[in-house]
C-alpha positions as CSV (number, residue, x, y, z in Angstrom):
1,X,22.7,2.2,-19.6
2,X,22.9,-1.0,-17.7
3,X,22.0,-1.8,-14.1
4,X,25.0,-1.5,-11.8
5,X,26.1,-4.6,-9.8
6,X,24.9,-3.2,-6.5
7,X,24.0,0.0,-4.7
8,X,26.8,2.5,-4.0
9,X,24.7,4.8,-1.9
10,X,23.6,4.8,1.8
11,X,21.5,1.6,1.8
12,X,19.0,0.1,2.7
13,X,16.4,3.0,2.6
14,X,15.1,4.5,5.8
15,X,11.9,2.9,7.1
16,X,9.0,4.2,9.2
17,X,7.5,3.1,12.5
18,X,3.7,2.6,12.4
19,X,1.9,4.8,15.0
20,X,-1.7,5.5,15.7
21,X,-1.6,9.3,15.2
22,X,0.6,12.0,13.7
23,X,3.1,13.6,16.1
24,X,2.5,17.3,16.7
25,X,4.0,20.2,18.6
26,X,6.6,21.3,16.0
27,X,9.8,19.7,14.9
28,X,8.2,17.4,12.3
29,X,7.7,17.4,8.5
30,X,4.8,15.6,6.9
31,X,4.3,14.1,3.5
32,X,1.9,11.7,1.8
33,X,2.7,8.0,1.9
34,X,2.7,6.9,-1.7
35,X,1.5,3.3,-2.4
36,X,3.9,1.8,-4.9
37,X,7.4,0.3,-4.9
38,X,10.1,2.0,-2.9
39,X,13.0,2.8,-5.2
40,X,16.5,4.3,-5.0
41,X,17.5,5.9,-8.3
42,X,21.3,6.0,-8.7
43,X,23.6,7.3,-11.4
44,X,26.9,5.7,-10.6
45,X,29.3,7.3,-13.0
46,X,26.9,7.1,-15.9
47,X,25.4,3.7,-15.1
48,X,21.8,4.2,-14.1
49,X,20.2,1.8,-11.6
50,X,16.9,1.6,-9.8
51,X,17.1,-0.4,-6.6
52,X,14.2,-1.9,-4.6
53,X,14.2,-1.7,-0.8
54,X,16.0,-5.1,-0.7
55,X,18.6,-4.3,-3.3
56,X,17.0,-5.9,-6.4
57,X,17.4,-4.1,-9.7
58,X,14.0,-2.8,-11.0
59,X,14.9,-0.7,-14.0
60,X,14.3,-3.5,-16.5
61,X,10.7,-3.5,-15.4
62,X,10.3,0.2,-15.8
63,X,12.3,1.2,-18.9
64,X,10.3,4.4,-19.3
65,X,12.1,5.8,-16.2
66,X,15.5,5.5,-17.9
67,X,15.0,9.0,-19.2
68,X,15.5,10.3,-15.7
69,X,19.1,9.4,-15.9
70,X,19.6,12.4,-18.3
71,X,18.6,14.7,-15.4
72,X,21.2,13.2,-13.0
73,X,24.9,14.0,-13.0
74,X,27.3,11.1,-12.2
75,X,27.5,9.9,-8.6
76,X,24.1,11.1,-7.7
77,X,21.2,9.2,-6.0
78,X,17.6,9.9,-5.1
79,X,15.1,8.1,-2.7
80,X,11.5,7.9,-3.8
81,X,8.6,5.7,-4.9
82,X,7.7,4.2,-8.2
83,X,3.9,4.6,-8.7
84,X,1.3,4.2,-11.4
85,X,-1.7,6.6,-11.4
86,X,-4.9,6.0,-13.3
87,X,-8.0,8.1,-13.1
88,X,-6.5,10.3,-10.5
89,X,-5.7,7.4,-8.1
90,X,-2.7,5.2,-7.4
91,X,-3.1,1.7,-8.8
92,X,-1.0,-0.8,-6.9
93,X,-2.5,-3.8,-8.8
94,X,-1.1,-2.3,-12.0
95,X,2.3,-2.0,-10.3
96,X,2.4,-5.7,-9.7
97,X,1.5,-6.4,-13.3
98,X,4.7,-4.6,-14.4
99,X,6.9,-7.2,-12.7
100,X,6.8,-9.5,-15.7
101,X,9.7,-11.7,-16.9
102,X,9.0,-11.3,-20.7
103,X,10.8,-8.3,-22.1
104,X,8.1,-7.9,-24.9
105,X,5.4,-7.7,-22.2
106,X,7.5,-5.2,-20.2
107,X,7.8,-2.9,-23.2
108,X,4.0,-3.2,-23.9
109,X,3.0,-2.4,-20.4
110,X,5.5,0.5,-20.1
111,X,3.6,2.1,-22.9
112,X,0.1,1.2,-21.7
113,X,0.5,1.9,-18.0
114,X,3.6,4.0,-17.5
115,X,5.1,4.5,-14.1
116,X,6.2,7.7,-12.4
117,X,9.1,8.1,-10.0
118,X,8.1,10.4,-7.1
119,X,11.2,11.8,-5.3
120,X,11.1,12.5,-1.6
121,X,14.8,12.6,-0.6
122,X,18.3,13.5,-1.9
123,X,21.1,11.2,-1.0
124,X,24.0,12.1,-3.2
125,X,24.6,14.8,-5.8
126,X,27.8,14.9,-7.9
127,X,29.4,12.8,-5.2
128,X,28.6,15.1,-2.3
129,X,27.2,13.1,0.7
130,X,24.0,15.1,1.0
131,X,22.5,12.3,3.1
132,X,24.7,13.5,6.0
133,X,22.8,16.8,6.2
134,X,19.5,17.3,8.2
135,X,16.3,16.5,6.3
136,X,15.3,20.2,5.9
137,X,18.6,21.0,4.2
138,X,18.4,17.9,2.0
139,X,14.9,19.0,0.9
140,X,16.1,22.6,0.2
141,X,18.9,21.2,-2.1
142,X,16.5,18.7,-3.7
143,X,14.2,21.6,-4.7
144,X,17.2,23.4,-6.2
145,X,18.6,20.5,-8.3
146,X,15.4,18.5,-8.9
147,X,14.1,20.3,-12.0
148,X,12.4,17.7,-14.2
149,X,11.6,15.3,-11.4
150,X,8.3,14.8,-9.7
151,X,8.7,15.8,-6.0
152,X,6.5,14.7,-3.3
153,X,4.9,17.6,-1.4
154,X,5.9,18.3,2.2
155,X,4.6,20.5,5.0
156,X,5.6,21.3,8.5
157,X,2.0,21.9,9.5
158,X,0.3,18.9,11.3
159,X,-3.0,20.3,10.0
160,X,-1.8,19.6,6.5
161,X,-0.8,16.1,7.4
162,X,-4.2,15.5,8.9
163,X,-5.9,16.9,5.9
164,X,-3.9,14.6,3.6
165,X,-5.1,11.6,5.8
166,X,-8.7,12.7,5.2
167,X,-8.6,13.6,1.5
168,X,-6.1,11.2,-0.1
169,X,-7.7,7.8,0.8
170,X,-9.9,7.8,-2.3
171,X,-6.8,8.4,-4.4
172,X,-5.2,5.2,-3.1
173,X,-2.6,6.7,-0.8
174,X,-1.3,4.6,2.1
175,X,-1.4,7.2,4.8
176,X,0.9,10.0,5.9
177,X,4.6,10.0,6.9
178,X,6.1,12.3,9.6
179,X,9.9,12.9,9.7
180,X,11.7,14.5,12.6
181,X,13.6,17.7,11.6
182,X,17.3,17.9,12.2
183,X,18.2,14.3,11.5
184,X,20.5,13.0,8.7
185,X,19.5,10.1,6.5
186,X,19.9,6.9,8.5
187,X,20.0,3.9,6.2
188,X,17.7,1.0,7.4
189,X,16.7,2.9,10.5
190,X,13.2,3.9,11.7
191,X,14.5,6.6,14.0
192,X,12.7,9.8,13.6
193,X,10.3,8.5,10.9
194,X,6.7,7.4,11.7
195,X,3.7,6.6,9.5
196,X,0.0,6.7,10.1
197,X,-2.3,4.5,8.0
198,X,-6.0,5.3,8.0
199,X,-7.9,2.2,8.8
200,X,-11.3,1.9,7.2
201,X,-14.3,-0.2,8.0
202,X,-16.6,-2.2,5.7
203,X,-19.8,-4.2,6.3
204,X,-19.3,-7.7,4.7
205,X,-21.4,-10.8,4.3
206,X,-20.2,-13.8,6.3
207,X,-20.0,-16.3,3.3
208,X,-18.3,-19.2,5.0
209,X,-15.7,-20.2,7.6
210,X,-12.5,-22.1,7.9
211,X,-11.8,-24.6,10.6
212,X,-8.6,-24.9,12.5
213,X,-6.6,-28.1,11.8
214,X,-7.7,-31.2,13.5
215,X,-11.4,-31.3,12.8
216,X,-14.5,-29.1,13.1
217,X,-14.1,-28.1,16.7
218,X,-12.7,-24.6,16.4
219,X,-13.4,-21.9,13.9
220,X,-10.2,-20.3,12.5
221,X,-11.6,-17.5,10.3
222,X,-14.8,-16.1,8.9
223,X,-14.8,-15.8,5.1
224,X,-16.1,-12.5,3.9
225,X,-18.0,-11.5,0.7
226,X,-19.4,-8.5,-1.1
227,X,-22.0,-8.5,-3.9
228,X,-21.2,-7.2,-7.3
229,X,-23.5,-5.4,-9.8
230,X,-24.7,-8.7,-11.2
231,X,-25.7,-10.0,-7.7
232,X,-22.9,-12.5,-7.4
233,X,-21.2,-12.8,-4.0
234,X,-17.5,-12.2,-4.4
235,X,-14.9,-13.4,-1.8
236,X,-12.9,-10.5,-0.5
237,X,-10.9,-11.9,2.5
238,X,-11.2,-13.2,6.0
239,X,-11.4,-12.2,9.6
240,X,-9.7,-14.2,12.3
241,X,-11.8,-15.6,15.2
242,X,-10.2,-15.3,18.6
243,X,-10.4,-18.0,21.3
244,X,-12.5,-15.8,23.6
245,X,-15.1,-15.2,20.9
246,X,-15.5,-18.8,19.8
247,X,-18.7,-19.7,21.6
248,X,-20.5,-16.5,20.7
249,X,-19.5,-16.6,17.0
250,X,-20.2,-20.3,16.7
251,X,-23.7,-19.8,18.0
252,X,-24.3,-17.2,15.3
253,X,-22.8,-18.9,12.3
254,X,-23.1,-22.7,12.7
255,X,-26.9,-22.6,12.3
256,X,-26.3,-21.2,8.8
257,X,-24.0,-24.0,7.5
258,X,-25.1,-24.6,3.9
259,X,-24.6,-28.3,3.2
260,X,-26.1,-27.9,-0.2
261,X,-23.8,-25.2,-1.5
262,X,-20.6,-26.0,-3.4
263,X,-19.3,-22.5,-3.0
264,X,-15.5,-22.4,-2.5
265,X,-13.1,-19.7,-1.7
266,X,-9.5,-18.9,-2.6
267,X,-6.9,-16.9,-0.8
268,X,-3.2,-16.0,-1.4
269,X,-0.8,-18.8,-0.4
270,X,1.1,-16.4,1.9
271,X,-1.7,-16.9,4.5
272,X,-0.9,-20.6,4.7
273,X,-4.5,-21.6,4.8
274,X,-4.6,-23.9,1.8
275,X,-5.0,-27.1,3.9
276,X,-7.8,-25.7,6.2
277,X,-11.2,-27.1,5.6
278,X,-13.8,-24.7,4.4
279,X,-17.6,-24.7,5.0
280,X,-19.9,-22.4,3.1
281,X,-22.6,-20.5,5.0
282,X,-26.0,-19.2,3.9
283,X,-25.3,-15.5,3.3
284,X,-27.5,-14.1,6.0
285,X,-25.1,-12.5,8.5
286,X,-23.3,-9.2,8.2
287,X,-20.2,-8.2,10.1
288,X,-18.3,-4.9,10.3
289,X,-14.5,-5.3,9.8
290,X,-11.6,-2.9,9.9
291,X,-9.1,-3.1,7.0
292,X,-6.4,-0.9,5.4
293,X,-6.1,-1.7,1.7
294,X,-7.5,-3.7,-1.2
295,X,-5.2,-5.6,-3.6
296,X,-6.6,-7.5,-6.6
297,X,-10.1,-7.5,-5.1
298,X,-8.9,-8.8,-1.8
299,X,-8.1,-7.2,1.5
300,X,-4.3,-6.8,1.3
301,X,-3.8,-7.7,5.0
302,X,-5.9,-9.5,7.6
303,X,-9.0,-7.7,8.8
304,X,-10.2,-7.2,12.3
305,X,-13.7,-8.3,13.3
306,X,-15.4,-5.3,15.0
307,X,-19.0,-6.4,15.5
308,X,-22.0,-8.2,13.9
309,X,-24.5,-6.0,12.1
310,X,-28.0,-7.5,12.6
311,X,-29.5,-4.2,11.5
312,X,-28.2,-4.6,8.0
313,X,-29.3,-6.9,5.2
314,X,-26.7,-9.0,3.5
315,X,-27.7,-7.9,0.0
316,X,-26.8,-4.3,0.9
317,X,-23.1,-5.3,1.3
318,X,-21.8,-4.3,-2.1
319,X,-18.4,-3.1,-3.5
320,X,-19.4,0.4,-2.6
321,X,-18.4,-0.6,0.9
322,X,-14.7,-0.5,-0.1
323,X,-14.9,1.6,-3.2
324,X,-17.0,4.6,-2.3
325,X,-17.5,7.3,-4.9
326,X,-15.0,10.2,-4.8
327,X,-16.1,13.3,-2.9
328,X,-15.7,16.8,-4.4
329,X,-12.9,17.7,-2.0
330,X,-10.9,14.4,-2.4
331,X,-7.5,15.1,-3.9
332,X,-6.2,13.3,-7.0
333,X,-2.6,12.3,-7.7
334,X,-2.2,15.1,-10.2
335,X,-3.2,17.7,-7.5
336,X,0.0,16.7,-5.5
337,X,2.4,16.7,-8.5
338,X,1.5,20.0,-10.1
């Protein structure tokens, strides 16, 4: 089967509004927020396609998912998430590895780190516009026709949503989604769909700083590090320094400028910091920061500086800060897909 020229389903997918806590009081349905690539799987008259949230074809990167086309009649479409699980946890870094231009590499990785398509909504089935029906009726039909697919669990109990927030962090999940009952599928809309992401905190070493453009008058960011098992200080990301905190932070960090060090740092280009001058610091200070996710040994998004930790030694800031051991009651991916 070949990728179709464009989606022929309600598109783009529904989105979710970020909120601070899960809505309660009834009238909502909760489900885990999978951390992978959003995908709409469509069988358009026998031509299978897998569309990203911005309409790009993804099936060539995940050929192992072509078998799902045998489970779908023509003119049917499902909304879901492409994920990779290893050791009971979602692995977003492995997902990014799969987007490789070489077909031989794609085939190799599809065998070594195969992906799973987790379904959470039914859009079309045998040409019927199921997306026009309320979410609870769409889910009921999905459970009837979805034999052979991996369905994301759902619950109408806010207590279950709260429990997922607590027990799924170690498995790499990105939070919990709440969807208002009674609504049809609304392409591209955030109406009636919210998400809660559990922010975590970590104590990190202040390993350096970046100056704002124009000289060494204003600190732009603090550069953060964690120690590995060999005692090396690894760069993990940065925390922005606000204008009102400039004097206080400068007083703490500038006495630690390490003019003898040649330590340098790197950061993804998307932050636009490549031209900012860096200065290494003696690794003496510890700060507590709030973050959401790690990606390739970096904080995926910017962190928020919470406070300095003079009560903690820098050498105690290790990778356990962001990769704590699993607790006995932490759920694994397999627990949700049984």
